[in-house]
C-alpha positions as CSV (number, residue, x, y, z in Angstrom):
1,M,120.1,75.3,138.7
2,S,118.0,78.3,137.4
3,Q,120.0,80.8,139.5
4,D,123.0,79.5,137.5
5,I,121.4,80.4,134.0
6,K,122.6,83.8,132.7
7,S,120.3,86.1,130.5
8,P,121.7,86.1,126.9
9,T,123.1,89.3,125.6
10,L,121.9,91.0,122.3
11,M,125.1,89.6,120.6
12,D,124.4,86.0,121.8
13,A,120.8,86.3,120.1
14,M,122.3,87.8,116.9
15,I,125.0,85.3,116.2
16,P,122.9,82.2,115.1
17,L,120.5,84.6,113.1
18,V,123.3,86.1,111.2
19,L,125.1,82.9,110.6
20,L,121.7,81.3,109.4
21,V,121.1,84.2,107.1
22,F,124.6,83.6,105.7
23,M,124.2,79.9,105.3
24,M,120.8,80.2,103.7
25,G,122.1,82.8,101.3
26,S,125.0,80.5,100.5
27,A,122.6,77.4,99.9
28,V,120.7,79.5,97.4
29,Y,123.7,80.7,95.6
30,L,125.5,77.2,95.5
31,F,122.4,75.1,95.0
32,E,119.8,77.4,93.3
33,D,116.5,75.8,93.0
34,N,117.7,72.7,94.9
35,S,118.4,74.7,98.1
36,S,115.3,73.2,99.8
37,Y,116.1,69.7,99.1
38,G,118.9,69.3,101.7
39,P,121.2,72.3,101.9
40,N,118.5,74.6,103.8
41,Q,118.1,71.8,106.3
42,I,121.7,71.6,107.0
43,A,121.9,75.3,107.5
44,L,119.1,75.2,109.9
45,L,120.7,72.3,112.0
46,L,124.0,74.1,112.0
47,A,122.4,77.3,113.3
48,M,120.6,75.1,115.9
49,G,123.8,73.8,117.0
50,I,125.3,77.2,117.3
51,A,122.3,78.4,119.3
52,A,122.7,75.3,121.7
53,V,126.4,76.0,122.3
54,I,125.4,79.7,123.4
55,G,122.5,78.2,125.6
56,L,125.2,75.8,127.2
57,K,127.5,78.7,127.7
58,N,124.7,80.6,129.6
59,G,124.0,77.7,131.9
60,H,121.4,75.5,130.2
61,T,121.8,71.9,130.2
62,W,121.8,69.7,127.1
63,A,118.9,67.7,128.7
64,S,116.8,70.8,128.9
65,I,117.7,72.1,125.5
66,E,116.9,68.7,124.1
67,K,113.5,68.8,125.7
68,G,112.9,72.0,124.3
69,I,113.7,70.7,120.8
70,V,111.3,67.8,121.3
71,K,108.5,70.2,122.3
72,G,109.0,72.4,119.3
73,I,109.0,69.5,116.8
74,S,105.8,68.2,118.6
75,M,104.2,71.6,117.7
76,S,104.6,70.8,114.0
77,L,103.4,67.2,114.1
78,G,99.9,68.2,113.3
79,A,101.1,70.0,110.1
80,C,103.2,67.0,109.3
81,L,100.1,64.8,109.4
82,I,98.1,67.1,107.1
83,L,101.0,67.2,104.7
84,L,101.1,63.4,104.4
85,A,97.2,63.4,104.0
86,V,97.5,66.0,101.2
87,G,100.2,64.1,99.5
88,S,97.7,61.1,99.3
89,L,94.9,63.4,98.4
90,I,96.7,64.7,95.3
91,G,97.8,61.2,94.4
92,T,94.3,59.8,94.3
93,W,92.5,62.8,92.9
94,M,94.9,62.8,89.9
95,L,94.0,59.1,89.3
96,A,90.4,59.6,89.9
97,G,90.2,62.5,87.3
98,T,89.1,65.0,89.8
99,V,92.0,67.5,89.3
100,P,92.2,66.6,85.5
101,T,88.3,67.5,85.3
102,L,88.9,70.7,87.1
103,I,91.7,71.6,84.7
104,Y,89.6,70.6,81.6
105,F,86.7,72.8,82.5
106,G,88.8,75.6,83.7
107,L,90.6,75.8,80.4
108,D,87.1,76.4,78.8
109,L,85.8,78.9,81.4
110,L,88.9,81.2,82.1
111,N,89.9,83.8,79.7
112,P,93.8,84.3,79.5
113,S,93.4,88.1,80.0
114,F,91.3,87.7,83.2
115,F,93.1,84.4,84.5
116,Y,95.3,85.8,87.3
117,T,92.4,88.0,88.6
118,A,89.9,85.0,88.4
119,T,92.4,82.9,90.0
120,C,92.8,85.1,93.1
121,L,88.9,85.5,93.3
122,I,88.3,81.9,93.0
123,C,90.8,80.9,95.7
124,A,89.6,83.8,97.9
125,V,85.9,82.6,97.8
126,V,86.9,79.0,98.5
127,A,89.1,79.8,101.4
128,M,86.5,82.2,102.9
129,S,84.0,79.5,102.7
130,I,86.1,76.6,104.2
131,G,88.6,78.8,106.4
132,S,91.8,77.2,105.1
133,S,94.4,78.4,102.8
134,W,96.1,75.0,102.8
135,T,93.0,73.1,101.5
136,T,92.2,75.8,98.9
137,A,95.9,75.5,97.6
138,A,95.8,71.7,97.5
139,T,92.5,71.6,95.5
140,V,91.6,74.5,93.3
141,G,95.1,75.9,93.6
142,V,96.5,72.7,92.0
143,A,93.9,72.7,89.3
144,L,94.5,76.4,88.6
145,I,98.3,75.8,88.2
146,G,97.2,73.0,85.6
147,V,95.0,75.6,83.8
148,A,98.0,77.9,83.7
149,T,100.2,75.4,82.3
150,G,97.6,74.7,79.6
151,M,97.5,78.5,78.7
152,E,101.1,78.8,78.8
153,M,100.6,81.4,81.5
154,S,103.4,82.2,84.1
155,L,103.2,79.7,87.0
156,A,104.9,82.2,89.5
157,I,102.2,84.8,88.9
158,T,99.5,82.0,89.0
159,A,101.0,80.8,92.4
160,G,101.1,84.2,93.7
161,A,97.5,84.8,92.8
162,V,96.6,81.4,94.4
163,V,98.5,82.3,97.5
164,S,96.9,86.0,97.5
165,G,93.4,84.8,97.1
166,A,93.8,81.8,99.7
167,Y,95.2,84.0,102.3
168,F,92.6,86.7,102.0
169,G,89.8,84.3,102.3
170,D,91.5,82.6,105.2
171,K,92.3,85.9,106.9
172,I,88.6,87.0,107.0
173,S,86.9,83.7,107.5
174,P,85.4,83.0,110.9
175,L,86.2,79.4,110.2
176,S,89.9,80.0,110.0
177,E,92.3,78.7,112.9
178,T,94.6,81.9,112.7
179,T,91.6,84.2,112.5
180,N,90.3,82.8,115.9
181,L,93.8,82.5,117.3
182,A,94.7,86.0,117.0
183,P,91.8,87.7,118.8
184,A,92.1,84.9,121.6
185,I,95.7,85.9,122.2
186,A,95.0,89.6,122.1
187,G,91.7,89.3,124.1
188,T,89.4,90.7,121.5
189,D,86.1,89.5,120.0
190,L,86.3,87.4,116.9
191,F,83.8,89.2,114.9
192,E,85.0,92.8,116.0
193,H,88.5,91.4,114.9
194,I,87.4,90.5,111.5
195,R,85.4,93.8,111.0
196,Y,88.4,95.8,112.0
197,M,90.7,93.8,109.8
198,L,88.6,94.8,106.8
199,W,89.9,98.3,106.8
200,T,93.5,97.0,105.8
201,T,92.5,93.8,104.1
202,V,89.8,95.0,101.6
203,P,91.9,97.8,100.2
204,S,94.9,95.4,100.0
205,F,92.8,92.9,98.1
206,I,91.5,95.5,95.6
207,L,94.8,96.7,94.9
208,S,96.1,93.1,94.4
209,L,93.2,92.5,91.9
210,I,94.0,95.4,89.9
211,L,97.7,94.5,89.6
212,F,96.8,91.0,88.4
213,L,94.3,92.4,86.1
214,I,97.3,94.5,84.6
215,L,99.4,91.5,84.3
216,G,96.7,89.5,82.6
217,F,96.2,92.1,79.9
218,S,100.1,92.1,79.4
219,E,100.4,88.5,78.6
220,D,100.8,87.3,75.0
221,T,98.1,84.9,74.6
222,A,98.5,84.4,70.8
223,G,99.1,80.7,71.0
224,S,96.8,79.8,73.9
225,A,93.8,78.6,71.9
226,E,95.7,75.9,70.2
227,R,97.6,74.7,73.2
228,I,94.3,74.7,75.3
229,E,92.7,72.4,72.5
230,Q,95.7,70.0,72.5
231,M,95.8,69.8,76.3
232,Q,92.0,69.0,76.4
233,T,92.3,66.4,73.7
234,V,95.0,64.6,75.7
235,L,92.9,64.9,79.1
236,D,89.7,63.7,77.4
237,Q,91.7,60.6,75.7
238,Y,93.1,59.4,79.0
239,F,90.6,60.2,81.7
240,V,86.9,59.8,82.2
241,L,85.9,63.6,82.7
242,G,82.6,64.7,84.1
243,I,80.7,66.7,86.8
244,E,80.5,63.4,89.0
245,M,84.4,63.5,89.1
246,L,84.1,66.6,91.4
247,I,82.1,64.8,94.2
248,P,85.4,64.1,96.1
249,L,86.0,67.9,96.1
250,V,82.4,68.8,97.2
251,V,82.7,66.1,100.1
252,L,86.0,67.7,101.2
253,L,84.7,71.3,101.1
254,T,81.6,70.2,102.9
255,L,83.6,68.5,105.7
256,A,85.7,71.7,105.9
257,I,82.5,73.9,106.2
258,R,81.2,71.7,108.8
259,K,84.6,72.4,110.8
260,M,85.9,68.9,110.6
261,P,89.6,69.0,111.6
262,A,91.9,69.1,108.5
263,F,93.7,65.9,108.9
264,P,90.8,63.5,109.1
265,A,88.9,65.6,106.4
266,V,91.8,65.5,104.0
267,A,92.3,61.8,104.6
268,I,88.6,61.1,104.0
269,G,89.0,63.2,100.7
270,A,92.0,61.0,99.7
271,L,90.1,57.6,100.4
272,I,87.1,59.0,98.6
273,G,89.5,59.7,95.6
274,G,90.7,56.3,95.6
275,I,87.1,54.7,95.6
276,W,86.3,57.2,92.7
277,A,89.4,56.0,90.8
278,L,88.4,52.3,91.0
279,L,84.7,53.3,90.1
280,F,85.3,55.5,87.1
281,Q,89.0,55.2,85.9
282,A,89.4,51.4,85.3
283,E,90.7,51.5,82.0
284,L,93.4,54.2,83.1
285,I,94.2,52.1,86.1
286,T,94.8,49.0,83.9
287,S,97.2,50.9,81.8
288,L,99.3,51.7,84.9
289,V,99.4,48.2,86.1
290,T,103.0,46.8,86.6
291,T,102.3,43.7,88.5
292,E,101.0,40.2,87.5
293,H,98.1,39.6,89.9
294,A,94.4,39.2,89.3
295,G,92.6,42.1,87.6
296,W,91.0,43.6,90.7
297,V,94.1,43.1,92.8
298,N,96.1,45.1,90.2
299,Q,93.6,47.9,90.5
300,I,93.8,47.9,94.4
301,I,97.6,48.0,93.9
302,V,97.6,51.2,91.7
303,V,95.2,53.0,94.1
304,W,97.3,51.9,97.0
305,A,100.5,53.1,95.4
306,A,98.8,56.4,94.6
307,L,98.1,57.1,98.3
308,F,101.8,56.5,99.4
309,D,104.0,57.2,96.1
310,G,101.7,59.1,93.8
311,V,101.1,58.4,90.1
312,V,103.2,58.7,87.2
313,F,101.5,59.3,83.6
314,S,103.0,58.8,80.3
315,T,100.9,60.9,77.6
316,P,102.1,62.5,74.3
317,D,102.2,65.8,76.2
318,D,105.4,66.2,78.4
319,N,104.0,69.3,80.2
320,L,100.9,67.5,81.1
321,N,102.9,64.6,82.4
322,D,104.9,66.9,84.6
323,L,101.8,68.3,86.0
324,L,99.8,65.2,86.5
325,S,102.7,62.8,87.6
326,R,102.8,63.7,91.4
327,G,101.2,63.2,94.8
328,G,101.6,60.5,97.5
329,M,102.9,60.7,101.0
330,S,106.4,60.2,99.9
331,S,106.4,63.5,97.7
332,M,105.9,65.4,101.2
333,L,108.8,63.8,103.0
334,N,111.3,66.4,102.1
335,T,108.8,69.3,103.3
336,I,108.5,67.5,106.5
337,W,112.3,67.1,106.7
338,L,112.5,71.0,106.2
339,I,109.8,71.6,108.9
340,I,111.4,69.6,111.4
341,C,114.7,71.2,111.1
342,A,113.4,74.6,111.1
343,M,111.3,74.0,114.1
344,S,114.3,72.5,115.9
345,F,116.1,75.7,115.2
346,G,113.2,77.8,116.5
347,A,112.7,75.8,119.5
348,V,116.4,76.2,120.6
349,L,116.2,80.0,120.2
350,E,113.1,80.3,122.3
351,H,114.2,77.9,125.0
352,V,117.5,79.5,125.7
353,G,115.9,82.9,125.8
354,L,117.5,84.3,122.5
355,L,114.2,85.1,120.9
356,N,113.0,86.9,123.9
357,R,116.2,89.1,123.8
358,I,115.5,90.1,120.4
359,V,112.0,91.1,120.9
360,A,112.9,93.0,124.0
361,A,115.3,95.0,121.9
362,C,112.7,95.6,119.2
363,L,110.2,96.8,121.7
364,K,112.5,99.4,123.4
365,G,111.5,103.0,122.9
366,A,108.2,102.2,121.1
367,T,105.6,104.7,122.2
368,S,103.5,105.7,119.2
369,A,100.8,103.6,117.3
370,G,103.0,103.5,114.3
371,Q,106.1,102.3,116.2
372,L,104.0,99.6,118.0
373,V,102.4,98.3,114.9
374,S,105.3,98.3,112.7
375,R,107.5,96.5,115.5
376,T,104.7,93.9,116.0
377,I,104.5,93.3,112.3
378,L,108.2,93.0,112.0
379,T,108.4,90.8,114.9
380,C,106.0,88.3,113.5
381,L,107.7,88.4,110.3
382,G,111.0,87.7,112.2
383,T,109.3,85.0,114.1
384,N,108.1,83.4,110.9
385,I,111.6,83.4,109.7
386,I,113.1,82.2,112.8
387,T,110.7,79.5,114.4
388,A,109.3,78.7,110.8
389,D,105.7,78.3,112.2
390,Q,102.7,80.6,111.6
391,Y,101.0,79.9,114.9
392,I,104.1,80.9,116.9
393,S,104.5,84.1,114.9
394,I,101.0,85.0,116.3
395,V,101.1,83.7,119.8
396,M,104.7,84.7,120.9
397,P,104.4,88.5,119.7
398,G,100.9,88.6,121.0
399,R,101.9,87.5,124.5
400,M,105.0,90.0,124.4
401,Y,103.3,92.9,123.1
402,K,99.8,92.7,124.8
403,D,100.6,94.7,127.8
404,A,102.7,97.3,125.7
405,F,99.5,98.3,123.8
406,T,97.5,98.4,126.9
407,E,99.9,100.7,128.8
408,R,100.3,103.1,125.9
409,G,96.4,103.4,125.8
410,F,95.7,101.6,122.5
411,H,92.9,99.0,122.0
412,Q,93.9,95.2,121.7
413,L,92.1,95.2,118.3
414,N,95.1,97.0,117.0
415,L,97.2,94.2,118.3
416,S,95.1,91.4,117.0
417,R,95.0,93.0,113.4
418,S,98.6,93.4,113.5
419,L,99.3,89.7,114.4
420,E,97.3,88.6,111.4
421,D,98.9,91.4,109.0
422,G,102.4,90.3,110.2
423,G,102.1,86.7,111.2
424,T,99.5,85.0,108.9
425,L,100.3,86.9,105.8
426,T,104.2,86.6,105.7
427,S,104.3,82.8,106.6
428,P,103.9,81.5,103.0
429,L,106.7,83.9,101.6
430,I,109.3,82.1,103.6
431,P,110.5,78.6,102.0
432,W,111.4,77.0,105.1
433,N,108.2,78.1,107.1
434,T,105.6,75.4,107.4
435,C,103.3,77.5,105.2
436,G,106.0,78.3,102.6
437,A,107.0,74.7,102.5
438,Y,103.5,73.6,102.1
439,M,102.7,75.8,99.3
440,H,105.8,74.9,97.5
441,S,105.0,71.1,97.8
442,V,101.5,71.4,96.5
443,L,102.0,74.1,93.9
444,L,105.4,73.0,92.7
445,V,106.4,76.7,92.4
446,H,109.2,78.0,95.0
447,P,108.1,80.8,97.3
448,F,111.2,82.8,96.0
449,S,109.5,82.5,92.5
450,Y,106.1,83.7,93.6
451,I,107.0,86.1,96.5
452,F,107.0,89.2,94.3
453,F,103.5,88.2,92.9
454,A,101.8,87.3,96.1
455,F,100.6,91.0,96.0
456,F,98.0,90.7,98.9
457,N,100.5,89.2,101.3
458,L,103.0,92.1,100.5
459,I,100.7,95.1,100.3
460,N,98.5,94.4,103.5
461,P,101.5,94.6,106.0
462,V,102.8,97.7,104.4
463,L,99.3,99.3,104.4
464,A,98.8,98.4,108.0
465,V,102.0,100.2,108.9
466,I,101.0,103.3,106.9
467,Y,97.6,103.3,108.6
468,A,99.2,103.2,112.0
469,Y,101.6,106.1,111.4
470,L,98.9,108.2,109.8
471,G,96.5,107.4,112.7
472,I,93.9,105.8,110.2
473,K,91.6,103.5,112.2
474,I,93.8,103.1,115.2
475,L,91.5,102.5,118.2
476,K,92.5,104.2,121.5
477,L,91.2,102.9,125.1
478,T,88.6,105.3,126.6
479,P,89.8,106.1,129.2
480,P,93.1,104.4,128.6
481,E,93.4,101.3,130.9
482,S,97.0,102.4,131.8
483,V,95.6,105.7,133.3
484,I,92.9,103.5,135.3
485,K,95.8,101.3,136.7
486,T,97.8,104.4,137.7
487,A,94.8,105.8,139.5
488,Q,94.3,102.6,141.2
């Protein structure tokens, strides 16, 4: 059967991509902010169908294509489980007063002029400590969005600062999965990889902090003090606030530092949040009861509902209601729907050879460091767009370009750094990517809104390409392994 399968042409490979871009653009134009709640999913499935038809034309069977789809979806199931756990965590932490406490004290500590810079730094430190941009965004990121609401700061810029800081910390943390994955694929040492990344990462982060500082000083904060006081008054009236409410956060961060996998760690954090709600927020829970069971049963019902359906608060502050009324596994179902559709499309492209055909065309004629690094980063970006998965955007280009770097006499550290610069950092900028969809679901700010404010994620790939073309910190093999192979 394999002898009957034809290699796809470049035209074959481009057809589903061009049509997807057209349909995605149409979805955004026609449905605006609601494009991620169904229209994008349909566009991805239609593009998947077109790719499947091209595969059938080239000799693939539907049975093999379907098997590829199932394999692609299975790769995203870990992320889906984490999303469900995060939904529960947000629900119980809202009910337990953990997030409200973070918001309350954050409003006291953060100066509006330095808020964006501080947000970026706080997220960077937390992500560096635990090695997870996702956990950082779902915990301190959510709280900082709340602080921004209280200060009447821009939520888009705040989300950009959260994403910038979270991905900087994630990128240079030895605890991060992607930071371990990139050198593993390229064949380099983890700590050498981190040290080599600092040459592009640190300058990019410093530039980002400067830009956030400029934006902070340009904000009109005339009415912030009164708004902050109003918000704190409502929080204090409805929640029991105190340092003890942060115990669920401390437990979760400790589990993450001790390298417990994300899904059980977040799930434990969600359950502890439920227990804390029962222990400290009894009066609040009673006000949310809608059933007629015994007292303790009603409280269990409210906490149980927070796990699967989140919480809904009714305070005199409508903005606060919108901020705190959220969470639950059900809030993540649309994001999971988007991820499954995106992974299905990427799986078909990979299975029928369309993705390999595009990458082969990209690599043709690349000889210099600038050409190799720029094409690697662009391929990582393209893979993030097409396959909608951060890990695939590191693994696939890493496999495809590994020999190309060696044959041209460049050290594999150039490849591992490029995989992070292009794969890790661009993933949260794409709404249908698992990372972009996740950030949207927890921060409630669309990637198309924060994309121009995620300065670190934008600057770092560009700086990496500039370094490569100028020959700055480009390591060469001594002697080149390609020469050794030729001599042998």
